[in-house]
VEXFIPA-149824 format. One record per residue (C-alpha): residue in one letter; x, y, z. Coordinates in steps of 0.05 Angstrom, whole numbers, plus 5000, padded with zeros to 4 digits. Example, Ala and Ser with C-alpha at 12.3 -4.5 7.8 and 13.67 -1.06 7.14 Angstrom:
% VEXFIPA-149824
<'A',<5246,4910,5156>> <'S',<5273,4979,5143>> 
% end
This chain:
% VEXFIPA-149824
<'M',<5520,3932,5102>> <'R',<5459,3924,5057>> <'Y',<5415,3953,5110>> <'L',<5460,4013,5117>> <'L',<5458,4026,5042>> <'L',<5383,4017,5041>> <'L',<5376,4066,5099>> <'C',<5420,4118,5065>> <'F',<5380,4110,5000>> <'C',<5314,4120,5037>> <'I',<5339,4181,5075>> <'S',<5367,4214,5012>> <'T',<5301,4201,4974>> <'F',<5262,4231,5032>> <'L',<5307,4293,5035>> <'A',<5303,4303,4959>> <'Q',<5227,4302,4962>> <'A',<5225,4349,5021>> <'Q',<5268,4400,4983>> <'N',<5223,4396,4922>> <'A',<5158,4406,4961>> <'P',<5126,4473,4943>> <'A',<5132,4522,4999>> <'Q',<5070,4560,5020>> <'P',<5079,4632,4998>> <'A',<5077,4680,5057>> <'K',<5019,4729,5056>> <'S',<5037,4802,5051>> <'P',<5029,4838,5118>> <'Y',<4971,4880,5092>> <'L',<4933,4815,5077>> <'Q',<4951,4785,5145>> <'Y',<4929,4850,5179>> <'P',<4875,4879,5133>> <'V',<4867,4946,5168>> <'I',<4898,5013,5155>> <'P',<4969,5011,5183>> <'A',<4985,5053,5245>> <'F',<5053,5081,5222>> <'P',<5069,5152,5242>> <'L',<5060,5197,5182>> <'T',<5090,5267,5174>> <'L',<5045,5320,5143>> <'P',<5072,5377,5100>> <'D',<5069,5424,5160>> <'G',<5112,5376,5201>> <'H',<5056,5350,5246>> <'V',<5055,5274,5256>> <'I',<4991,5234,5251>> <'T',<4971,5161,5253>> <'K',<4909,5124,5229>> <'N',<4875,5146,5294>> <'D',<4874,5217,5266>> <'L',<4836,5197,5203>> <'R',<4762,5209,5196>> <'K',<4719,5151,5219>> <'N',<4660,5119,5184>> <'I',<4682,5139,5114>> <'P',<4717,5096,5061>> <'T',<4792,5109,5054>> <'V',<4839,5101,4996>> <'V',<4912,5095,5015>> <'F',<4951,5119,4954>> <'V',<5025,5101,4961>> <'F',<5065,5142,4912>> <'S',<5135,5162,4892>> <'V',<5151,5235,4880>> <'D',<5192,5213,4819>> <'C',<5142,5165,4788>> <'D',<5109,5187,4722>> <'H',<5052,5137,4733>> <'C',<5040,5167,4802>> <'K',<5039,5237,4773>> <'A',<4989,5216,4719>> <'L',<4945,5182,4771>> <'T',<4948,5243,4816>> <'E',<4926,5288,4758>> <'D',<4870,5240,4739>> <'L',<4848,5236,4811>> <'L',<4845,5312,4817>> <'K',<4805,5317,4752>> <'H',<4754,5268,4780>> <'I',<4756,5289,4853>> <'D',<4680,5300,4854>> <'E',<4671,5225,4847>> <'F',<4711,5216,4912>> <'K',<4672,5266,4954>> <'K',<4650,5213,5004>> <'T',<4720,5183,5008>> <'Q',<4782,5205,5046>> <'I',<4846,5197,5007>> <'L',<4910,5186,5045>> <'M',<4969,5198,4998>> <'V',<5033,5169,5029>> <'T',<5103,5172,5001>> <'P',<5165,5137,5028>> <'F',<5206,5198,5010>> <'K',<5229,5253,5057>> <'P',<5180,5308,5078>> <'D',<5215,5362,5037>> <'Q',<5208,5321,4973>> <'M',<5135,5307,4990>> <'K',<5123,5381,5002>> <'E',<5145,5398,4931>> <'Y',<5095,5348,4904>> <'Y',<5042,5375,4951>> <'D',<5053,5446,4929>> <'H',<5058,5429,4855>> <'Y',<4990,5394,4855>> <'K',<4959,5444,4904>> <'I',<4936,5387,4949>> <'Q',<4918,5437,5003>> <'N',<4857,5456,4960>> <'Y',<4826,5387,4968>> <'R',<4793,5375,5035>> <'N',<4787,5300,5028>> <'I',<4861,5289,5012>> <'I',<4915,5281,5065>> <'M',<4986,5277,5041>> <'A',<5040,5250,5085>> <'S',<5112,5224,5086>> <'E',<5134,5158,5116>> <'P',<5209,5158,5102>> <'T',<5225,5096,5142>> <'R',<5194,5057,5084>> <'Q',<5153,5013,5131>> <'I',<5093,5028,5086>> <'M',<5130,4994,5028>> <'Y',<5143,4931,5069>> <'F',<5073,4930,5097>> <'Y',<5042,4931,5028>> <'D',<5098,4888,4999>> <'M',<5104,4938,4942>> <'H',<5150,4928,4883>> <'Y',<5120,4981,4837>> <'F',<5088,5049,4844>> <'P',<5034,5071,4852>> <'G',<4997,5029,4902>> <'L',<4923,5039,4917>> <'F',<4891,5004,4976>> <'I',<4817,5012,4988>> <'Y',<4787,5007,5057>> <'N',<4713,5008,5075>> <'K',<4683,5056,5126>> <'K',<4703,5008,5182>> <'Q',<4776,5014,5158>> <'A',<4778,4941,5134>> <'L',<4814,4925,5070>> <'V',<4770,4916,5009>> <'K',<4820,4914,4951>> <'G',<4892,4930,4935>> <'F',<4925,4950,4870>> <'E',<4998,4956,4853>> <'G',<5022,4992,4791>> <'T',<4980,5030,4741>> <'V',<4906,5027,4755>> <'K',<4845,5062,4725>> <'L',<4802,5103,4772>> <'E',<4740,5066,4746>> <'Q',<4768,5003,4779>> <'V',<4778,5039,4845>> <'L',<4709,5070,4843>> <'K',<4678,5002,4832>> <'Y',<4703,4980,4901>> <'L',<4682,5044,4935>> <'N',<4609,5040,4915>> 
% end
């Protein structure tokens, strides 16, 4: 009987320690796969592209935004004011909202006037899961080989982004 009690005590102690052991946090998918994701993206004209349609050998900034987000709007305005500093960078603006909502944003900011900006919709929200986003905007910087350099979530200053592009 004593052995049975001792065995139960040892097992319960072991199980209690196992439950208290810190779990390794899972890496976000964009950190596990540090390349531009290949999700289908819908352009304002309805055409669908993937990362294979992006320009090669040029740094890329993936700017994940919400059409309703004031921080996203402010960052877009700031980006457009300083677009000359991004001449050698392609900017892929992606929203998880429907194409018609994206088109309003596209027209409002006259994105068609900026050759190095591609705006697209990804309404399945895979982009949100890939980048493990909880806040808008998200900025993810890739080098000219399309490998991740740095990611930002939430409000960010363009100076910080430019630091990783140069």
